N, C-alpha and C positions, 0 to 999 in steps of 0.2 A: 683399546679393549679394557673393560673394567674387570678387576679380579674379584670384585664384590658381587655376590648373588643377592637378588632381592629376597625379602622376607615374604612368606605367604600368610595371609590372614583368612580364616574361615569364620563367617558370621553366622551364629546360631545353627551349626550343623546338627542334624536330627538323628543321624544314624552312625553308631560306632564303627560299623563295617566301612563306611565311607571315609571316616577319619583315618582308619588304618590303611585303606587303599591309597588315600592321598599321601600319606607318609611314605609308602613304598614307592610311589611315582616320584616324589621329591628326591628320595635317596638315589633312584635310578639316574637322575640328572645332576646330582651333587648338591641339591638344596637341602639345608638342614634346619633353617630357622622358621619355626611355626608359632603363630599366635592364634588363640581361639577366643571368640567373643560369645559369651553365654552358650557354651556347648551343652549337648546332652551328656549323660553319663558315659564315659568312654574307657575308664580303667577296668577293662574286662577282657574275657577271652575272645570275644567277637572282634574287638579292635586289634588285639595282639595277633590273631590268626591271619588277618589281612595285611598287617604291617610287616610281619615276618622280621627280616634283618633290619628293618627301619624303625623298630619299636622305640629305639632311643630318642627319636624325634618326638614321639608322643610323650615320653617321660620328661623331656626338656622343654615342652611347649609351655608358653606363658598364657595365662587365662585372664581375661578382662571382662568387666561388666558392660563397657560401651566401646564402640568402634573408635570414638574420639580418643579414649585413653590408649587404645592399642596403637594408634597412629602417631603418638607423641614423638618418637625418635626420627620419624621419616619426613623428608621434605617433598616427596612425590608419592602419590597413591594412585594406583590404576585399578579400577573396578571393572569386573566382567559382568555383562548383562545381555539379555536378549530382548528385553522390553524397551519399547520406544514410546515417546509421547511428547506432549507440549511442554511438560515440565521436566522431561528427562532427555537431556542432550546425549548424543552419541558421537564420540570423537573419531570413530573409524574402526577398521579391522586391526587387530592387535599387531600383526607383523608390519603393517604400514605405519602405525603409530610408533613402533620401535625404531624404524628407520628415521622418522622425523625427529624423535628424541635424540638419536645419536648425532644427527646433523646439527641440531641446535645446542645441545648441552649433554655430551656423553657422560660427564661425571655424575649427572643426576641418577643414572642407573644404579649407582652404588648406594643410593639413599632412598630406595624405592620399596614400596610394599604392594604386593598383588593381592587383591581382595575378591573373595568369592562369597556369594550369598548362600542361603540354605537350599536344600534339595527341593523343597516344595514351592517356594515363592521367589527365590533369588534375593537380591538386595532390595531392601525397603527403599522408599522414596527418600526418607531421611538419611539413611546410610549412603545412598548413591550420591547425595549432595555433598557428602564429606570427601568424596573421591576427587582428586585433581583431574583425572581423566576417566571417561567411561568408554570401554572398548567391547568389541564382540569377536568371536571366533568365526571363521568362514564356514558355516554349516549350511545344510540345505534349507531353503526358506520355509518349507512346509513341515520340517522336522528339525528345528533349530536347537531345541532345548537339549542339553547334554547332561549326563550323569556327572555329579560333582568331581569324582576322581578322574573321569575322562577329560573334563575341562581343564583340570590342573595339569594333567599329563600333556595336553596339547600346548598349554601356555609355557610350561617348562621346556618342552621340545623347541618351540619357536624361539625362545630366548637363547638356548644353546646353539641352535642352527644358525641364528643370526650372527654369531661370533662377536656379539657386542659385549658379552660377559664371558668370563673364564672360570670354570669351577675350581675351587681351591684344592690344593693337594691333600688336605686333611680336614677333619671336622674342627680341630683346634685352630687351624688357620682361619676358617670361616668365623669362628667365635671371636677371634681377634679382629677380623675385618669388621664385624658388627660393631665392636666397641669403637672403631676408628671413624664411624660415620660422623659427619659434622652435626653436632647438636645445636649449633647456633643459627642454622639457616632458617628453620621453622620459626624460631623466636624473632629473627630479623624480619621475616615476612609479616608476622603479626604486628610488630611495631610499625612497619610501613603502612599496613592497613589502618592502624589506629591514627596515623598521621593523615592519611587520605580522608578518613571519616571526620576528623576534626576540621579539615579544610572545607569539605562539602557542607558540614553543618554551619561553619562560620560564614560561608558565602550564601547561605540560604538555598542551596541546591535542592535540599530535601522537601522544600515547601510544595505541598500539593502532590507529592509523590509517595510511594510506599517505601519508606526508609529501609525496612528489613530486606526488601527485594533488591534495592539498589546495592546495599552492602553485600549481599550474597553474590550479585553479578560482578561487582568489583573484585571480590575475593576469588571467584572463579577465573576472572581475567588475569589476575596476578599469578595464580598458580599455574595456569596454562602457558604463561609467558616464559617460564623456566629461568627466571633471573637468578644469578648467583649472588653471593653476599655483597660483592663490590657494587653490582648493579642496583641491588636493593638499598644500599646505603646512599648511593647517588640519588635515587628516586626519592627516598625519605627526606634528604636534605632539600631537594628541589621543592617538594610539597610543603615542607615547613617554612621555607623562604616565601612561598606564595601566600601562606597563611599570615605570616608576619607583615608582609607588604599590604595585604588586604586590611589588616587591623590598623596599620599606620595611616592608610588612606581614609579610614573611617573617623580617626581621632579629630581632625580639624572640623569635621561636620558637627561632632558632638560639642566642641568648644563654642562654635558659632551659636548653637542653640542655647 
């Protein structure tokens, strides 16, 4: 069981009442870390009225211009959505994904952000592509769209009920836990992606293909594999060795010419 609770990120929330209600739900289950991306004005009585005893979460929330910036400290991001389509994968129902995460890499839950889109349109296509995983809550198929605060409540409840995480004994403890997140995992993953990209380019893999699409698919595959730092280092070394071997095989051909 992890003693770290995930951070919650709201992308472009439109209603201060909902921000306040989200904070109250978070506090009910012991979550205290909130990040807001391009939020509406929320420092007002409407937000305070709904947040009640949880208004300190609002006061301590960090604000960002982009989701990419908000995700910097986290190695895993789980986005919530109801929309499906050709370009929007869905990794499953949240509680099933939680079980799978726990079986594969339970420590990842301590470095996770839960992401919710705005009340009107949810997560944009661009923002959904920045999520490691996309999940849904098990609602009725004909009335599946939930109020933002209700969705957050269900997600927090599922996490606590799963017993995969344990609420900290105090707010100060969770603040300390947040600082203890591994800041190197995301950077290691990016370096591994760069190594893979160099290998694919060197071998001519991109020829005749949409390079940006392939890069995106490789990034999604790497994120969903939930590799730890040791695994990523091993993979990066393997990829770099292949690139060097390919280069050395090409050298004799160049000399003959």
